[in-house]
N, C-alpha and C positions, 0 to 999 in steps of 0.2 A: 758112298751116298746111297741111301735107300730111296727108291722112286716108287710112289704109290699113286694110283688113280682113284679119284673120288668124285662123286657127283654132288650137286646141290643138296644140302641138308644131311650130308654124310660127314663123318668126322674121323679123326685119327687120334689115338691115345699115345702119349709119350709118358712112359712110366705109369704110375698110379694116379697122378694128380694133374697132369697137363693134357688138355683136350684141344685139338685144333679143328674147328668147324668150318665147313665150306658154306658160306651164307648166300653167295650169289655169283653167277658167272655172266658177265656182260661183255660180249665181244672178246677182246684180248685181256680184259681186266677181271681178276678174281677177288672177291671180298671174302676175307676169312675172319673168324673170331677165335680168340684164344682164351680159354678158361684155365687159369693157373693160380696157385696161392700167391698172396700179396708179396711173399718173400722172394718170389721168382721175378727177376727183372726181364722185361720183354721190350725190345727195341727193334725198329727197322734197321737193316744192316748198315745203311749210310749214317744213321744216328749213332749206332754202336761204334763204327769206325771213327767218327768225329770225337766221341768220348774217349776212345783209346788214344787218339792223337793228342788230345788235350792232357790226358794223364801222363803220357810220355814227355810232353813239353814241360809240364809242372815238375816232374821228377828230375829232368835235366836241369831246370832252373834251380831247384833246391840243391842238387849236387854241386852246381857251380857256386852257389852261395856258400855252402859249407866249405868248399875248397878255399874261397876267399877269406873266410873267417880263420881257417887253420893257418894261413900264411901270415896273419897279423900277430 
């Protein structure tokens, strides 16, 4: 993990096209802005994990369904 320190109005570049900007620091909360191409999906980690769990569940359900069809 790379750890960087930034102040308000400073930013970090990821590659050539993704910029993470520090917009505000309010107590323990930091507001960031992300500038990225529309083709890059950006999610909060808890949303990303929920999407991954739903994808795994859908894949499992599809696999079970295919197994049932093969048995017939």
